[in-house]
PQR file of N, CA, C, O and H, with PARSE charges and radii, in Angstrom:
ATOM      1  N   MET A   1     -17.309  -1.763   3.926 -0.4000 1.5000
ATOM      2  CA  MET A   1     -16.711  -1.528   5.230 -0.0000 2.0000
ATOM      3  C   MET A   1     -15.368  -0.824   5.048  0.5500 1.7000
ATOM      4  O   MET A   1     -14.554  -1.225   4.216 -0.5500 1.4000
ATOM      5  N   LEU A   2     -15.150   0.210   5.821 -0.4000 1.5000
ATOM      6  CA  LEU A   2     -13.905   0.963   5.745 -0.0000 2.0000
ATOM      7  C   LEU A   2     -12.807   0.257   6.522  0.5500 1.7000
ATOM      8  O   LEU A   2     -13.069  -0.373   7.546 -0.5500 1.4000
ATOM      9  H   LEU A   2     -15.812   0.535   6.497  0.4000 1.0000
ATOM     10  N   PRO A   3     -11.564   0.365   6.029 -0.5600 1.5000
ATOM     11  CA  PRO A   3     -10.461  -0.233   6.775  0.2800 2.0000
ATOM     12  C   PRO A   3     -10.220   0.510   8.085  0.5500 1.7000
ATOM     13  O   PRO A   3     -10.664   1.644   8.264 -0.5500 1.4000
ATOM     14  N   ASP A   4      -9.521  -0.138   8.979 -0.4000 1.5000
ATOM     15  CA  ASP A   4      -9.097   0.465  10.239 -0.0000 2.0000
ATOM     16  C   ASP A   4      -8.306   1.736   9.915  0.5500 1.7000
ATOM     17  O   ASP A   4      -7.565   1.751   8.933 -0.5500 1.4000
ATOM     18  H   ASP A   4      -9.160  -1.059   8.834  0.4000 1.0000
ATOM     19  N   PRO A   5      -8.442   2.805  10.715 -0.5600 1.5000
ATOM     20  CA  PRO A   5      -7.698   4.047  10.426  0.2800 2.0000
ATOM     21  C   PRO A   5      -6.178   3.858  10.347  0.5500 1.7000
ATOM     22  O   PRO A   5      -5.489   4.673   9.734 -0.5500 1.4000
ATOM     23  N   GLU A   6      -5.656   2.805  10.955 -0.4000 1.5000
ATOM     24  CA  GLU A   6      -4.230   2.519  10.917 -0.0000 2.0000
ATOM     25  C   GLU A   6      -3.818   1.789   9.642  0.5500 1.7000
ATOM     26  O   GLU A   6      -2.628   1.689   9.340 -0.5500 1.4000
ATOM     27  H   GLU A   6      -6.215   2.143  11.453  0.4000 1.0000
ATOM     28  N   THR A   7      -4.791   1.281   8.896 -0.4000 1.5000
ATOM     29  CA  THR A   7      -4.520   0.514   7.686 -0.0000 2.0000
ATOM     30  C   THR A   7      -4.262   1.457   6.518  0.5500 1.7000
ATOM     31  O   THR A   7      -5.086   2.331   6.251 -0.5500 1.4000
ATOM     32  H   THR A   7      -5.757   1.363   9.141  0.4000 1.0000
ATOM     33  N   PRO A   8      -3.144   1.306   5.817 -0.5600 1.5000
ATOM     34  CA  PRO A   8      -2.901   2.132   4.628  0.2800 2.0000
ATOM     35  C   PRO A   8      -3.979   1.885   3.579  0.5500 1.7000
ATOM     36  O   PRO A   8      -4.410   0.749   3.383 -0.5500 1.4000
ATOM     37  N   ILE A   9      -4.413   2.950   2.905 -0.4000 1.5000
ATOM     38  CA  ILE A   9      -5.453   2.818   1.895 -0.0000 2.0000
ATOM     39  C   ILE A   9      -4.910   3.095   0.497  0.5500 1.7000
ATOM     40  O   ILE A   9      -3.861   3.718   0.330 -0.5500 1.4000
ATOM     41  H   ILE A   9      -4.063   3.873   3.065  0.4000 1.0000
ATOM     42  N   CYS A  10      -5.628   2.629  -0.473 -0.4000 1.5000
ATOM     43  CA  CYS A  10      -5.285   2.779  -1.884 -0.0000 2.0000
ATOM     44  C   CYS A  10      -5.183   4.257  -2.271  0.5500 1.7000
ATOM     45  O   CYS A  10      -5.945   5.092  -1.783 -0.5500 1.4000
ATOM     46  H   CYS A  10      -6.480   2.123  -0.337  0.4000 1.0000
ATOM     47  N   SER A  11      -4.237   4.562  -3.146 -0.4000 1.5000
ATOM     48  CA  SER A  11      -4.026   5.939  -3.619 -0.0000 2.0000
ATOM     49  C   SER A  11      -4.949   6.335  -4.767  0.5500 1.7000
ATOM     50  O   SER A  11      -4.971   7.502  -5.159 -0.5500 1.4000
ATOM     51  H   SER A  11      -3.618   3.884  -3.542  0.4000 1.0000
ATOM     52  N   ALA A  12      -5.708   5.391  -5.311 -0.4000 1.5000
ATOM     53  CA  ALA A  12      -6.608   5.725  -6.421 -0.0000 2.0000
ATOM     54  C   ALA A  12      -7.675   6.705  -5.939  0.5500 1.7000
ATOM     55  O   ALA A  12      -8.198   6.578  -4.832 -0.5500 1.4000
ATOM     56  H   ALA A  12      -5.690   4.443  -4.993  0.4000 1.0000
ATOM     57  N   LYS A  13      -7.980   7.663  -6.772 -0.4000 1.5000
ATOM     58  CA  LYS A  13      -8.944   8.703  -6.420 -0.0000 2.0000
ATOM     59  C   LYS A  13     -10.275   8.089  -6.001  0.5500 1.7000
ATOM     60  O   LYS A  13     -10.877   7.314  -6.744 -0.5500 1.4000
ATOM     61  H   LYS A  13      -7.555   7.766  -7.671  0.4000 1.0000
ATOM     62  N   GLY A  14     -10.721   8.447  -4.801 -0.4000 1.5000
ATOM     63  CA  GLY A  14     -12.011   8.004  -4.302 -0.0000 2.0000
ATOM     64  C   GLY A  14     -12.029   6.609  -3.703  0.5500 1.7000
ATOM     65  O   GLY A  14     -13.047   6.199  -3.144 -0.5500 1.4000
ATOM     66  H   GLY A  14     -10.232   9.077  -4.198  0.4000 1.0000
ATOM     67  N   CYS A  15     -10.946   5.877  -3.802 -0.4000 1.5000
ATOM     68  CA  CYS A  15     -10.911   4.506  -3.276 -0.0000 2.0000
ATOM     69  C   CYS A  15     -10.578   4.542  -1.784  0.5500 1.7000
ATOM     70  O   CYS A  15      -9.685   5.272  -1.355 -0.5500 1.4000
ATOM     71  H   CYS A  15     -10.120   6.210  -4.256  0.4000 1.0000
ATOM     72  N   ARG A  16     -11.296   3.758  -1.012 -0.4000 1.5000
ATOM     73  CA  ARG A  16     -11.048   3.677   0.429 -0.0000 2.0000
ATOM     74  C   ARG A  16     -10.660   2.252   0.835  0.5500 1.7000
ATOM     75  O   ARG A  16     -10.689   1.915   2.019 -0.5500 1.4000
ATOM     76  H   ARG A  16     -12.022   3.165  -1.360  0.4000 1.0000
ATOM     77  N   SER A  17     -10.299   1.424  -0.135 -0.4000 1.5000
ATOM     78  CA  SER A  17      -9.927   0.033   0.140 -0.0000 2.0000
ATOM     79  C   SER A  17      -8.524  -0.051   0.732  0.5500 1.7000
ATOM     80  O   SER A  17      -7.683   0.824   0.522 -0.5500 1.4000
ATOM     81  H   SER A  17     -10.276   1.698  -1.096  0.4000 1.0000
ATOM     82  N   ALA A  18      -8.301  -1.113   1.466 -0.4000 1.5000
ATOM     83  CA  ALA A  18      -6.989  -1.344   2.065 -0.0000 2.0000
ATOM     84  C   ALA A  18      -5.951  -1.571   0.967  0.5500 1.7000
ATOM     85  O   ALA A  18      -6.213  -2.266  -0.015 -0.5500 1.4000
ATOM     86  H   ALA A  18      -8.984  -1.823   1.637  0.4000 1.0000
ATOM     87  N   ALA A  19      -4.800  -0.991   1.141 -0.4000 1.5000
ATOM     88  CA  ALA A  19      -3.704  -1.163   0.181 -0.0000 2.0000
ATOM     89  C   ALA A  19      -3.076  -2.542   0.347  0.5500 1.7000
ATOM     90  O   ALA A  19      -2.944  -3.050   1.461 -0.5500 1.4000
ATOM     91  H   ALA A  19      -4.587  -0.427   1.938  0.4000 1.0000
ATOM     92  N   VAL A  20      -2.693  -3.132  -0.771 -0.4000 1.5000
ATOM     93  CA  VAL A  20      -2.032  -4.427  -0.799 -0.0000 2.0000
ATOM     94  C   VAL A  20      -0.667  -4.292  -1.481  0.5500 1.7000
ATOM     95  O   VAL A  20       0.251  -5.063  -1.201 -0.5500 1.4000
ATOM     96  H   VAL A  20      -2.800  -2.719  -1.676  0.4000 1.0000
ATOM     97  N   TRP A  21      -0.541  -3.315  -2.369 -0.4000 1.5000
ATOM     98  CA  TRP A  21       0.646  -3.138  -3.203 -0.0000 2.0000
ATOM     99  C   TRP A  21       1.272  -1.768  -2.987  0.5500 1.7000
ATOM    100  O   TRP A  21       0.587  -0.799  -2.661 -0.5500 1.4000
ATOM    101  H   TRP A  21      -1.286  -2.688  -2.596  0.4000 1.0000
ATOM    102  N   VAL A  22       2.584  -1.704  -3.175 -0.4000 1.5000
ATOM    103  CA  VAL A  22       3.327  -0.443  -3.214 -0.0000 2.0000
ATOM    104  C   VAL A  22       3.855  -0.285  -4.632  0.5500 1.7000
ATOM    105  O   VAL A  22       4.516  -1.181  -5.157 -0.5500 1.4000
ATOM    106  H   VAL A  22       3.142  -2.491  -3.440  0.4000 1.0000
ATOM    107  N   LEU A  23       3.565   0.850  -5.250 -0.4000 1.5000
ATOM    108  CA  LEU A  23       4.099   1.179  -6.566 -0.0000 2.0000
ATOM    109  C   LEU A  23       5.181   2.231  -6.349  0.5500 1.7000
ATOM    110  O   LEU A  23       4.888   3.381  -6.020 -0.5500 1.4000
ATOM    111  H   LEU A  23       3.028   1.578  -4.824  0.4000 1.0000
ATOM    112  N   ALA A  24       6.425   1.826  -6.537 -0.4000 1.5000
ATOM    113  CA  ALA A  24       7.563   2.732  -6.349 -0.0000 2.0000
ATOM    114  C   ALA A  24       7.858   3.409  -7.689  0.5500 1.7000
ATOM    115  O   ALA A  24       7.925   2.746  -8.724 -0.5500 1.4000
ATOM    116  H   ALA A  24       6.663   0.892  -6.805  0.4000 1.0000
ATOM    117  N   TRP A  25       8.030   4.715  -7.664 -0.4000 1.5000
ATOM    118  CA  TRP A  25       8.224   5.457  -8.901 -0.0000 2.0000
ATOM    119  C   TRP A  25       9.088   6.679  -8.662  0.5500 1.7000
ATOM    120  O   TRP A  25       9.338   7.074  -7.523 -0.5500 1.4000
ATOM    121  H   TRP A  25       7.976   5.254  -6.823  0.4000 1.0000
ATOM    122  N   ASN A  26       9.532   7.262  -9.746 -0.4000 1.5000
ATOM    123  CA  ASN A  26      10.135   8.586  -9.684 -0.0000 2.0000
ATOM    124  C   ASN A  26       9.982   9.271 -11.037  0.5500 1.7000
ATOM    125  O   ASN A  26       9.860   8.622 -12.076 -0.5500 1.4000
ATOM    126  H   ASN A  26       9.329   6.941 -10.671  0.4000 1.0000
ATOM    127  N   ASN A  27       9.993  10.574 -10.995 -0.4000 1.5000
ATOM    128  CA  ASN A  27       9.946  11.387 -12.202 -0.0000 2.0000
ATOM    129  C   ASN A  27      11.380  11.828 -12.473  0.5500 1.7000
ATOM    130  O   ASN A  27      11.914  12.659 -11.738 -0.5500 1.4000
ATOM    131  H   ASN A  27      10.092  11.101 -10.152  0.4000 1.0000
ATOM    132  N   PRO A  28      12.016  11.288 -13.515 -0.5600 1.5000
ATOM    133  CA  PRO A  28      13.430  11.599 -13.756  0.2800 2.0000
ATOM    134  C   PRO A  28      13.709  13.078 -14.008  0.5500 1.7000
ATOM    135  O   PRO A  28      14.851  13.522 -13.883 -0.5500 1.4000
ATOM    136  N   LYS A  29      12.686  13.839 -14.359 -0.4000 1.5000
ATOM    137  CA  LYS A  29      12.895  15.279 -14.551 -0.0000 2.0000
ATOM    138  C   LYS A  29      12.969  16.022 -13.215  0.5500 1.7000
ATOM    139  O   LYS A  29      13.481  17.139 -13.145 -0.5500 1.4000
ATOM    140  H   LYS A  29      11.759  13.479 -14.461  0.4000 1.0000
ATOM    141  N   LEU A  30      12.454  15.389 -12.159 -0.4000 1.5000
ATOM    142  CA  LEU A  30      12.412  16.045 -10.852 -0.0000 2.0000
ATOM    143  C   LEU A  30      13.253  15.361  -9.777  0.5500 1.7000
ATOM    144  O   LEU A  30      13.737  16.023  -8.860 -0.5500 1.4000
ATOM    145  H   LEU A  30      12.039  14.482 -12.216  0.4000 1.0000
ATOM    146  N   HIS A  31      13.431  14.051  -9.879 -0.4000 1.5000
ATOM    147  CA  HIS A  31      14.065  13.273  -8.816 -0.0000 2.0000
ATOM    148  C   HIS A  31      15.382  12.656  -9.265  0.5500 1.7000
ATOM    149  O   HIS A  31      15.577  12.356 -10.443 -0.5500 1.4000
ATOM    150  H   HIS A  31      13.038  13.512 -10.625  0.4000 1.0000
ATOM    151  N   THR A  32      16.274  12.473  -8.309 -0.4000 1.5000
ATOM    152  CA  THR A  32      17.505  11.750  -8.591 -0.0000 2.0000
ATOM    153  C   THR A  32      17.150  10.292  -8.889  0.5500 1.7000
ATOM    154  O   THR A  32      16.106   9.821  -8.439 -0.5500 1.4000
ATOM    155  H   THR A  32      16.115  12.717  -7.352  0.4000 1.0000
ATOM    156  N   PRO A  33      17.991   9.563  -9.636 -0.5600 1.5000
ATOM    157  CA  PRO A  33      17.658   8.191 -10.029  0.2800 2.0000
ATOM    158  C   PRO A  33      17.335   7.245  -8.879  0.5500 1.7000
ATOM    159  O   PRO A  33      16.511   6.345  -9.043 -0.5500 1.4000
ATOM    160  N   GLU A  34      17.959   7.426  -7.725 -0.4000 1.5000
ATOM    161  CA  GLU A  34      17.711   6.523  -6.604 -0.0000 2.0000
ATOM    162  C   GLU A  34      16.478   6.883  -5.770  0.5500 1.7000
ATOM    163  O   GLU A  34      16.023   6.070  -4.965 -0.5500 1.4000
ATOM    164  H   GLU A  34      18.628   8.157  -7.592  0.4000 1.0000
ATOM    165  N   ARG A  35      15.941   8.072  -5.949 -0.4000 1.5000
ATOM    166  CA  ARG A  35      14.766   8.517  -5.186 -0.0000 2.0000
ATOM    167  C   ARG A  35      13.547   7.701  -5.576  0.5500 1.7000
ATOM    168  O   ARG A  35      13.322   7.446  -6.759 -0.5500 1.4000
ATOM    169  H   ARG A  35      16.310   8.732  -6.602  0.4000 1.0000
ATOM    170  N   ARG A  36      12.755   7.288  -4.587 -0.4000 1.5000
ATOM    171  CA  ARG A  36      11.520   6.555  -4.846 -0.0000 2.0000
ATOM    172  C   ARG A  36      10.362   7.200  -4.109  0.5500 1.7000
ATOM    173  O   ARG A  36      10.377   7.324  -2.884 -0.5500 1.4000
ATOM    174  H   ARG A  36      12.937   7.495  -3.626  0.4000 1.0000
ATOM    175  N   LYS A  37       9.371   7.604  -4.864 -0.4000 1.5000
ATOM    176  CA  LYS A  37       8.094   8.042  -4.329 -0.0000 2.0000
ATOM    177  C   LYS A  37       7.210   6.800  -4.327  0.5500 1.7000
ATOM    178  O   LYS A  37       7.511   5.840  -5.037 -0.5500 1.4000
ATOM    179  H   LYS A  37       9.359   7.503  -5.859  0.4000 1.0000
ATOM    180  N   THR A  38       6.140   6.791  -3.558 -0.4000 1.5000
ATOM    181  CA  THR A  38       5.286   5.607  -3.527 -0.0000 2.0000
ATOM    182  C   THR A  38       3.816   5.967  -3.615  0.5500 1.7000
ATOM    183  O   THR A  38       3.355   6.969  -3.069 -0.5500 1.4000
ATOM    184  H   THR A  38       5.896   7.571  -2.982  0.4000 1.0000
ATOM    185  N   TRP A  39       3.108   5.120  -4.317 -0.4000 1.5000
ATOM    186  CA  TRP A  39       1.653   5.097  -4.297 -0.0000 2.0000
ATOM    187  C   TRP A  39       1.266   3.739  -3.760  0.5500 1.7000
ATOM    188  O   TRP A  39       1.974   2.752  -3.960 -0.5500 1.4000
ATOM    189  H   TRP A  39       3.482   4.306  -4.761  0.4000 1.0000
ATOM    190  N   LEU A  40       0.144   3.693  -3.079 -0.4000 1.5000
ATOM    191  CA  LEU A  40      -0.388   2.434  -2.584 -0.0000 2.0000
ATOM    192  C   LEU A  40      -1.565   2.027  -3.446  0.5500 1.7000
ATOM    193  O   LEU A  40      -2.288   2.877  -3.967 -0.5500 1.4000
ATOM    194  H   LEU A  40      -0.432   4.495  -2.916  0.4000 1.0000
ATOM    195  N   ALA A  41      -1.759   0.720  -3.597 -0.4000 1.5000
ATOM    196  CA  ALA A  41      -2.849   0.241  -4.455 -0.0000 2.0000
ATOM    197  C   ALA A  41      -3.521  -0.979  -3.845  0.5500 1.7000
ATOM    198  O   ALA A  41      -2.873  -1.841  -3.252 -0.5500 1.4000
ATOM    199  H   ALA A  41      -1.172   0.030  -3.174  0.4000 1.0000
ATOM    200  N   CYS A  42      -4.843  -1.025  -4.008 -0.4000 1.5000
ATOM    201  CA  CYS A  42      -5.605  -2.228  -3.684 -0.0000 2.0000
ATOM    202  C   CYS A  42      -5.497  -3.162  -4.897  0.5500 1.7000
ATOM    203  O   CYS A  42      -4.949  -2.783  -5.932 -0.5500 1.4000
ATOM    204  H   CYS A  42      -5.369  -0.324  -4.490  0.4000 1.0000
ATOM    205  N   GLU A  43      -6.018  -4.367  -4.762 -0.4000 1.5000
ATOM    206  CA  GLU A  43      -5.977  -5.316  -5.886 -0.0000 2.0000
ATOM    207  C   GLU A  43      -6.663  -4.739  -7.124  0.5500 1.7000
ATOM    208  O   GLU A  43      -6.165  -4.884  -8.240 -0.5500 1.4000
ATOM    209  H   GLU A  43      -6.463  -4.675  -3.922  0.4000 1.0000
ATOM    210  N   GLU A  44      -7.802  -4.089  -6.921 -0.4000 1.5000
ATOM    211  CA  GLU A  44      -8.594  -3.576  -8.043 -0.0000 2.0000
ATOM    212  C   GLU A  44      -7.873  -2.490  -8.838  0.5500 1.7000
ATOM    213  O   GLU A  44      -8.032  -2.418 -10.057 -0.5500 1.4000
ATOM    214  H   GLU A  44      -8.207  -3.971  -6.014  0.4000 1.0000
ATOM    215  N   HIS A  45      -7.088  -1.650  -8.178 -0.4000 1.5000
ATOM    216  CA  HIS A  45      -6.473  -0.505  -8.846 -0.0000 2.0000
ATOM    217  C   HIS A  45      -4.995  -0.672  -9.176  0.5500 1.7000
ATOM    218  O   HIS A  45      -4.406   0.223  -9.782 -0.5500 1.4000
ATOM    219  H   HIS A  45      -6.959  -1.708  -7.188  0.4000 1.0000
ATOM    220  N   ARG A  46      -4.379  -1.787  -8.797 -0.4000 1.5000
ATOM    221  CA  ARG A  46      -2.938  -1.978  -9.041 -0.0000 2.0000
ATOM    222  C   ARG A  46      -2.593  -1.818 -10.521  0.5500 1.7000
ATOM    223  O   ARG A  46      -1.668  -1.083 -10.864 -0.5500 1.4000
ATOM    224  H   ARG A  46      -4.858  -2.514  -8.305  0.4000 1.0000
ATOM    225  N   GLU A  47      -3.324  -2.494 -11.389 -0.4000 1.5000
ATOM    226  CA  GLU A  47      -3.010  -2.453 -12.821 -0.0000 2.0000
ATOM    227  C   GLU A  47      -3.215  -1.050 -13.393  0.5500 1.7000
ATOM    228  O   GLU A  47      -2.379  -0.565 -14.155 -0.5500 1.4000
ATOM    229  H   GLU A  47      -4.076  -3.092 -11.110  0.4000 1.0000
ATOM    230  N   HIS A  48      -4.310  -0.403 -13.035 -0.4000 1.5000
ATOM    231  CA  HIS A  48      -4.599   0.937 -13.543 -0.0000 2.0000
ATOM    232  C   HIS A  48      -3.511   1.934 -13.124  0.5500 1.7000
ATOM    233  O   HIS A  48      -3.005   2.692 -13.952 -0.5500 1.4000
ATOM    234  H   HIS A  48      -4.989  -0.798 -12.416  0.4000 1.0000
ATOM    235  N   LEU A  49      -3.160   1.927 -11.848 -0.4000 1.5000
ATOM    236  CA  LEU A  49      -2.132   2.857 -11.370 -0.0000 2.0000
ATOM    237  C   LEU A  49      -0.766   2.523 -11.965  0.5500 1.7000
ATOM    238  O   LEU A  49       0.009   3.425 -12.284 -0.5500 1.4000
ATOM    239  H   LEU A  49      -3.571   1.311 -11.175  0.4000 1.0000
ATOM    240  N   SER A  50      -0.470   1.237 -12.116 -0.4000 1.5000
ATOM    241  CA  SER A  50       0.797   0.824 -12.737 -0.0000 2.0000
ATOM    242  C   SER A  50       0.876   1.319 -14.178  0.5500 1.7000
ATOM    243  O   SER A  50       1.917   1.812 -14.611 -0.5500 1.4000
ATOM    244  H   SER A  50      -1.100   0.505 -11.857  0.4000 1.0000
ATOM    245  N   GLN A  51      -0.215   1.191 -14.915 -0.4000 1.5000
ATOM    246  CA  GLN A  51      -0.231   1.654 -16.307 -0.0000 2.0000
ATOM    247  C   GLN A  51      -0.062   3.172 -16.383  0.5500 1.7000
ATOM    248  O   GLN A  51       0.666   3.678 -17.237 -0.5500 1.4000
ATOM    249  H   GLN A  51      -1.061   0.791 -14.563  0.4000 1.0000
ATOM    250  N   PHE A  52      -0.737   3.892 -15.486 -0.4000 1.5000
ATOM    251  CA  PHE A  52      -0.636   5.347 -15.452 -0.0000 2.0000
ATOM    252  C   PHE A  52       0.821   5.775 -15.289  0.5500 1.7000
ATOM    253  O   PHE A  52       1.304   6.638 -16.021 -0.5500 1.4000
ATOM    254  H   PHE A  52      -1.329   3.481 -14.792  0.4000 1.0000
ATOM    255  N   LEU A  53       1.514   5.171 -14.332 -0.4000 1.5000
ATOM    256  CA  LEU A  53       2.922   5.510 -14.100 -0.0000 2.0000
ATOM    257  C   LEU A  53       3.814   4.960 -15.207  0.5500 1.7000
ATOM    258  O   LEU A  53       4.781   5.608 -15.609 -0.5500 1.4000
ATOM    259  H   LEU A  53       1.121   4.470 -13.737  0.4000 1.0000
ATOM    260  N   GLY A  54       3.495   3.777 -15.696 -0.4000 1.5000
ATOM    261  CA  GLY A  54       4.311   3.119 -16.707 -0.0000 2.0000
ATOM    262  C   GLY A  54       4.372   3.862 -18.027  0.5500 1.7000
ATOM    263  O   GLY A  54       5.448   3.984 -18.613 -0.5500 1.4000
ATOM    264  H   GLY A  54       2.710   3.250 -15.371  0.4000 1.0000
ATOM    265  N   VAL A  55       3.242   4.362 -18.510 -0.4000 1.5000
ATOM    266  CA  VAL A  55       3.250   5.059 -19.801 -0.0000 2.0000
ATOM    267  C   VAL A  55       4.044   6.361 -19.738  0.5500 1.7000
ATOM    268  O   VAL A  55       4.462   6.886 -20.770 -0.5500 1.4000
ATOM    269  H   VAL A  55       2.368   4.263 -18.034  0.4000 1.0000
ATOM    270  N   ARG A  56       4.249   6.873 -18.544 -0.4000 1.5000
ATOM    271  CA  ARG A  56       5.045   8.090 -18.366 -0.0000 2.0000
ATOM    272  C   ARG A  56       6.523   7.775 -18.111  0.5500 1.7000
ATOM    273  O   ARG A  56       7.360   8.676 -18.037 -0.5500 1.4000
ATOM    274  H   ARG A  56       3.910   6.447 -17.706  0.4000 1.0000
ATOM    275  N   GLY A  57       6.826   6.481 -17.979 -0.4000 1.5000
ATOM    276  CA  GLY A  57       8.201   6.078 -17.697 -0.0000 2.0000
ATOM    277  C   GLY A  57       8.603   6.284 -16.250  0.5500 1.7000
ATOM    278  O   GLY A  57       9.794   6.331 -15.942 -0.5500 1.4000
ATOM    279  H   GLY A  57       6.146   5.749 -18.039  0.4000 1.0000
ATOM    280  N   PHE A  58       7.628   6.407 -15.353 -0.4000 1.5000
ATOM    281  CA  PHE A  58       7.907   6.683 -13.942 -0.0000 2.0000
ATOM    282  C   PHE A  58       7.987   5.418 -13.086  0.5500 1.7000
ATOM    283  O   PHE A  58       8.704   5.409 -12.085 -0.5500 1.4000
ATOM    284  H   PHE A  58       6.661   6.368 -15.604  0.4000 1.0000
ATOM    285  N   LEU A  59       7.280   4.365 -13.446 -0.4000 1.5000
ATOM    286  CA  LEU A  59       7.178   3.171 -12.606 -0.0000 2.0000
ATOM    287  C   LEU A  59       8.514   2.445 -12.523  0.5500 1.7000
ATOM    288  O   LEU A  59       9.132   2.149 -13.545 -0.5500 1.4000
ATOM    289  H   LEU A  59       6.698   4.373 -14.259  0.4000 1.0000
ATOM    290  N   LYS A  60       8.955   2.161 -11.303 -0.4000 1.5000
ATOM    291  CA  LYS A  60      10.225   1.476 -11.074 -0.0000 2.0000
ATOM    292  C   LYS A  60      10.040   0.089 -10.487  0.5500 1.7000
ATOM    293  O   LYS A  60      10.823  -0.812 -10.788 -0.5500 1.4000
ATOM    294  H   LYS A  60       8.453   2.401 -10.472  0.4000 1.0000
ATOM    295  N   ASP A  61       9.009  -0.107  -9.644 -0.4000 1.5000
ATOM    296  CA  ASP A  61       8.824  -1.389  -8.984 -0.0000 2.0000
ATOM    297  C   ASP A  61       7.401  -1.496  -8.449  0.5500 1.7000
ATOM    298  O   ASP A  61       6.787  -0.495  -8.082 -0.5500 1.4000
ATOM    299  H   ASP A  61       8.373   0.625  -9.400  0.4000 1.0000
ATOM    300  N   VAL A  62       6.884  -2.726  -8.408 -0.4000 1.5000
ATOM    301  CA  VAL A  62       5.591  -3.031  -7.789 -0.0000 2.0000
ATOM    302  C   VAL A  62       5.850  -4.166  -6.813  0.5500 1.7000
ATOM    303  O   VAL A  62       6.291  -5.248  -7.198 -0.5500 1.4000
ATOM    304  H   VAL A  62       7.383  -3.540  -8.706  0.4000 1.0000
ATOM    305  N   VAL A  63       5.565  -3.898  -5.531 -0.4000 1.5000
ATOM    306  CA  VAL A  63       5.910  -4.828  -4.462 -0.0000 2.0000
ATOM    307  C   VAL A  63       4.725  -4.968  -3.514  0.5500 1.7000
ATOM    308  O   VAL A  63       4.013  -3.997  -3.258 -0.5500 1.4000
ATOM    309  H   VAL A  63       5.206  -3.019  -5.218  0.4000 1.0000
ATOM    310  N   LEU A  64       4.513  -6.170  -2.995 -0.4000 1.5000
ATOM    311  CA  LEU A  64       3.489  -6.344  -1.968 -0.0000 2.0000
ATOM    312  C   LEU A  64       3.796  -5.429  -0.790  0.5500 1.7000
ATOM    313  O   LEU A  64       4.954  -5.289  -0.397 -0.5500 1.4000
ATOM    314  H   LEU A  64       5.092  -6.959  -3.203  0.4000 1.0000
ATOM    315  N   LEU A  65       2.773  -4.811  -0.228 -0.4000 1.5000
ATOM    316  CA  LEU A  65       2.950  -3.887   0.893 -0.0000 2.0000
ATOM    317  C   LEU A  65       3.693  -4.561   2.048  0.5500 1.7000
ATOM    318  O   LEU A  65       4.587  -3.954   2.639 -0.5500 1.4000
ATOM    319  H   LEU A  65       1.832  -4.925  -0.547  0.4000 1.0000
ATOM    320  N   ALA A  66       3.339  -5.794   2.376 -0.4000 1.5000
ATOM    321  CA  ALA A  66       4.002  -6.501   3.479 -0.0000 2.0000
ATOM    322  C   ALA A  66       5.499  -6.650   3.206  0.5500 1.7000
ATOM    323  O   ALA A  66       6.313  -6.485   4.116 -0.5500 1.4000
ATOM    324  H   ALA A  66       2.613  -6.286   1.896  0.4000 1.0000
ATOM    325  N   ASP A  67       5.867  -6.961   1.965 -0.4000 1.5000
ATOM    326  CA  ASP A  67       7.285  -7.098   1.610 -0.0000 2.0000
ATOM    327  C   ASP A  67       7.994  -5.752   1.685  0.5500 1.7000
ATOM    328  O   ASP A  67       9.127  -5.676   2.160 -0.5500 1.4000
ATOM    329  H   ASP A  67       5.206  -7.095   1.226  0.4000 1.0000
ATOM    330  N   TRP A  68       7.340  -4.692   1.222 -0.4000 1.5000
ATOM    331  CA  TRP A  68       7.911  -3.339   1.259 -0.0000 2.0000
ATOM    332  C   TRP A  68       8.180  -2.922   2.702  0.5500 1.7000
ATOM    333  O   TRP A  68       9.251  -2.406   3.020 -0.5500 1.4000
ATOM    334  H   TRP A  68       6.419  -4.755   0.836  0.4000 1.0000
ATOM    335  N   GLU A  69       7.192  -3.153   3.574 -0.4000 1.5000
ATOM    336  CA  GLU A  69       7.355  -2.782   4.976 -0.0000 2.0000
ATOM    337  C   GLU A  69       8.489  -3.563   5.625  0.5500 1.7000
ATOM    338  O   GLU A  69       9.240  -3.013   6.431 -0.5500 1.4000
ATOM    339  H   GLU A  69       6.322  -3.572   3.316  0.4000 1.0000
ATOM    340  N   GLN A  70       8.618  -4.829   5.282 -0.4000 1.5000
ATOM    341  CA  GLN A  70       9.680  -5.660   5.810 -0.0000 2.0000
ATOM    342  C   GLN A  70      11.041  -5.157   5.324  0.5500 1.7000
ATOM    343  O   GLN A  70      12.007  -5.110   6.086 -0.5500 1.4000
ATOM    344  H   GLN A  70       8.008  -5.276   4.627  0.4000 1.0000
ATOM    345  N   ARG A  71      11.100  -4.783   4.047 -0.4000 1.5000
ATOM    346  CA  ARG A  71      12.344  -4.281   3.451 -0.0000 2.0000
ATOM    347  C   ARG A  71      12.752  -2.951   4.082  0.5500 1.7000
ATOM    348  O   ARG A  71      13.941  -2.680   4.252 -0.5500 1.4000
ATOM    349  H   ARG A  71      10.315  -4.822   3.429  0.4000 1.0000
ATOM    350  N   GLU A  72      11.761  -2.117   4.431 -0.4000 1.5000
ATOM    351  CA  GLU A  72      12.038  -0.805   5.006 -0.0000 2.0000
ATOM    352  C   GLU A  72      12.413  -0.877   6.483  0.5500 1.7000
ATOM    353  O   GLU A  72      13.021   0.054   7.012 -0.5500 1.4000
ATOM    354  H   GLU A  72      10.795  -2.336   4.294  0.4000 1.0000
ATOM    355  N   ALA A  73      12.060  -1.968   7.149 -0.4000 1.5000
ATOM    356  CA  ALA A  73      12.323  -2.098   8.602 -0.0000 2.0000
ATOM    357  C   ALA A  73      13.783  -2.342   8.910  0.5500 1.7000
ATOM    358  O   ALA A  73      14.154  -2.471  10.076 -0.5500 1.4000
ATOM    359  H   ALA A  73      11.567  -2.724   6.720  0.4000 1.0000
TER
END
């Protein structure tokens, strides 16, 4: 079953699952230290996406989507 169109979905290629996590990252060669880009992840892809960003030194934080939204409000 697909999530509601208003529901954020996982950033993993081909995944249509509802996002649960926010992976905050930046590429130090392109972004200022305080800049944060985000990927969204479902439970299944959180570890894979975190590792992808982590081995490149890009991953800065992994936060529950609900907490991220609350922090941004």
